[in-house]
Every structure is written in C-alpha cells, then in structure tokens.
N, C-alpha and C positions, 0 to 999 in steps of 0.2 A: 395517178389515180384513183390513191386513197384523196387525193385533198377536191377530186370533183365530188365525190360517191360523197365527201365532210358536204358538200356544197349544197346534194344534194339533198342532205337525213334532213334537214330540217331544221328546228328553232334548237341551237348549242345550252348548254347549262350554263352562260353564262352569261348568250342575252334571256335570259327571264329577270325575272325582277325580283329586283335588291330583299324586295320582301319574304320574295317566295323562296330563292337562294337562304337568307334565315332564316327562312325556317323550314327547311333543311335540315341547313348549318347544330339549326339547336336539337334537331331528333338524331343528328349522328354524333354530337359533345356535350350534349350539358346531361349532366348526371342527377338525381335525384338524392343524389348519397354526395356526401363532401370529397372530391378528390383527390387523391396524393400524393403533394409536391414532396419526390425525397430524389435526390439527388443520383441513384441505384436503378438504373432498370428492372419495369414491372410488371407483369402481367394487367391488362388495365379488357373491361368493358367498355372502354369506347369505337368508336369507328372511325380508330387516326389514323387509316390508312388515306381517307379524306385529304389529308390535309400536307399527300404526296403528286395528284392530281395536277398544280402546277405554279407556276407565284401567286396567282390572283385570289386562286379558292384557297392556297394556304393563309395568305394577309388578312381576305376576309374573316375565315373559319378562324384560329388562330385568334380573332378582336371573341369569338363565339366563344367559346374555350374558354382564355381567362379571363373571361368581364363576367362570364355566364355562370361560373361552377365555382363553387366556395371550395377551396385550396386546402385541405391538410396537412398542419408541418406542428402538431401536438407530437408527433413523432419524436423531433429534434430536437434533442439535449442538450446540446454545446456549439456558443459562438461558431465554430469551424464548421463545425456540417452548418446552421445556417445562412451562413457568408458563403459557403459553396454550394446549396438550394440558390441562393438568392444570384448566384454568377451566372451557376450552368441555368439559369432561366432567362437570362439575357434582361436590362436597360428596360427594353419596349415590350420584354410582357410582365416584367413587375414594376410597371406602368400601369398597367390593364388592370393590372389583381384590381378586384372590389367586397372581396370577400373570403374570407381567413378565418381557418381553428389553427389556436393556439395552446400551447399549457399551461397550466394555473403552480409559480410555484409553488413548493414540497418543501409544506415543514412538518420534521420531526420531533422536535420539542415540547410542550405542554406545562413550564414556565413562565410564569408575563416573562420575566426580563430574557429567561435566555429564547423564544417563540419571539420576544420584542426583535433580539439582534439577528436572530436564524430570518428572521421577516424579512429583512433590510436586505441583510446581507444574500438572500435568495433577488431582489425586488436591482438590488446593485450589477449584480453579478448574470441578472436573465435576460436574455438580449430578445425574446417575448416579451422584454416591460418596457427596457425605456434603449430598443431602435428606434430608428428614426424616420418617425411615420413620413416625411419631405419625400422620402423615392414611395410613396405608395402613396402618388397623389389623388389616385380617382379609390380610395376607399371607402366604404360604408358600411361592413359589419362587421367585429368580431365577438368573437366569439369565443373560450373558456371551455375546451374541449373535457366533456367529466371524467375520464381515462384519468386525470392531471389534477381535477378538480377535490384532492380531500381536501382545501381547505374550507371548502362551502359544502361536505359531507360530515363525513363521524370526527372531524378533527377541532371542528369548531362548536363548541357542546358549551364554552364561556361564557358569558356574562362579561370576564375578565379580557378571556382574549376578546371575541368582538373589539371591544373598546380601544383594544392593542392597535387594531390593522383595521380601525377607524382610517384612522389620518391617513394610512400606507394606500389604504383604501380609496378615498377621496386624492391622494399625489398621484395613485393613477393613471383614475380619471381624467385627471388635469392633462397627465400627458396625453393621454389618447385626444379627448378634447379636440387637441390643436391644430389634429388632422382636418380639415373643412372639408370635404363632403359624410366622416364620421356619422352614421341617424343613430346606430346603434351599436350598446354592447351587447352581449347574453352570455349569463352563467349555465351552464348547463351543468347538471344534479340531481343527487333520486329524491323521488318523491320524500322519503321519510327522515329527511337529515340537512332540514332547512333549521336554522333554531328564527322567533320569529325576530330577534337582534339582529342577528347575523341575516334577514330578509330584510329589515330597515334600511342598513345598513346599502345593501345592495340597490334596493328602491327607489334610495334617494339621493344615488348620487345620478339616476333614472336606468339602468340597468336591467333589464330582461332577466328573469328566471327563468330557465326553462329546462320541466320537472323529466329526464329520464331515469323510464325504468332499464335499460341494459344496452351498456357501453356494444356501440355498432360496428367496430372493425373489420371483424373480416369483412362487410360490404363496400366499403370503402374501390370506392375507384380506384386510377391509378396515373402518373402521370408519370413520364418515365424523363433520364437524361441524356440523349447522344442530340449533337445540334447539322447531323445531317439527312439531311433532307436534297432531294435533284429536283427541278424542274421533269414529268413529266415519268422516271426515275421507279422502274417496279423494282416488285420483291421476290426472290423463291429460297428465299427463306421460311414462309410460312408464320406462323405468329412472331416470332422477330422481331420481322419490321415494323408492327404498331411499336418497340417499343424505342425504336429511333427516330419517333420522326415530333417530338412533344416539345423539346428544347427551346432554342429559338437561334432555329433553322436559314441559314440565308441564302441564296442561289446568286451563283458566278457564273451564271453563262453571260461570257461579257458580247457576242455576240450574238445579240441580243435584246437589243436597249427593253423591248420590257420584261428584261427576265436580267438586266441587269442586278450586281449585289448592290444593297440597301447596308449602308450603316443605321443604327439607335439612331445617329445625331440625326436619319435622316428623316425618323417614321415618327409620329404625331399622335399622342394616343384618341381614342374614341372616345367622344364623351358619350353620345349614342351610338345603341347600336341599326 
C-alpha cells in the first residue's frame, strides 16, 4: 500500500530537474556568513536534516554545503586541531572546499629584530600559512580573519616593521598562489588601522583589503563533526540530530546497490554545481 501511494503521489523530489534541486539545496545549506568548521559538534542555523533523507540527496547536497559556503577555521590555533578538522571532514569534503577563512600569525614584539624572528617563527609553525594546498585542489579564495589579523591592525604602524614584513608577505603570497584555482586573497581589517605602507604591500601582492567594522563571530553558522548518516534515518533527539550530519557520512546499506558504501577514492570532486 505505501508503495502504491508513492506511485500515485506524482513527481518525486529526485525527479525534479537538477537545477531546481540545487536551488533547494542552496536555500537550505548555504549561509551568507562564514560557516564555522569545528571538530566539536555545535548548534547551527543550516537545514542539515536534508542530508539525512537518502544517499543521492546527501551526495548532491553535500557538494553544495562544502563548495558554496565560506568555511571558517580562524578559531583553530594548533596543528593538531587543524589536522583533526581535516580528518573529520574526510578527503572528499576537503577537496570540495573552495572558500576558507583562516587566522593570520600573531606577533607581540615591536623591536625590528624580535619582530622579524618571531614573524618567521610564526610562519614556519603555522599550519594555516604553509599547509599543503595540494589537498585543497578546488580552493578559490583565502580570507584572513579580522579577529586574528593584528598585524593588519594596530601593530603594523611603523615603516620599519612594514619593511621587515614585506619579504615574508611576498613569500606567503607565492606559496598560496601555487594553488591552481586560487583567484583571491582577502585581508579583513579595521578601517582606521591600515597604513599606506601596509596597504601598498598587500595590494602589491594582489590581495584585497576588506574593511570590517566589527567581528561577526557570534553570527557564524557552524559545522558539526559526526560521521554517522543513515539512509532514511529519522531522529527523536531534536536539535541534536543536526549536530551529527556534517562530517563525511557514508552509507553502508550493502543490501541496496544504490546505497552501497562509497570510499573516498571512488568520489570525484565536482568542478561545477
């Protein structure tokens, strides 16, 4: 009886044109603000339950989720956290990322020698500066978060410090530009804290200076980290269900060939939605 009712109910969601389905996924899963990519579960304002409907919807919607949102990892401060985040996302989802928001190295010394030493130390020790961009094959934009960009705010206020930073910024820029699809690097900063010398350094490398009045960390959407997502599964735990949908879920219902388990090596990144 249920199957007969479904047959008589008219057009199914998956029978809609792909363009219409993508529009629905966009309204449900794409945020106008950066989406926090965290290894811990968080409440979020995205309609993640759509990912739990079935395997095909999950595959289609997951591409929209990771490729269209700005994934914010500016809150992560260690290599361990960064590695855990990438592991939690899974190789397929990491390859889908196109837009990320990361921290800028923080420097707390003002003498020229100390500044230069500490800045180089920060560069060599920061996973966000020298991480292997080859794993982010589709990366298009990198944004340095205003919460961490003290170098672009009130700390870079002398000509000497700007001159010390110039070769380091050039080296950083060259490292990022090796990513084949990268088209834009953005530095968020307060409007009144950008000296002309500092602006010339950044714009000389082709970076975009984005003036932001206030940090918007409270308005972040948030990603969660659980790798369980079952075809047709429903939840009785209210909001907690949304916290279990975002990391690289795999379907393991081998009884249905269409829902058989997919390994990361079997998935091919989408070049276009």
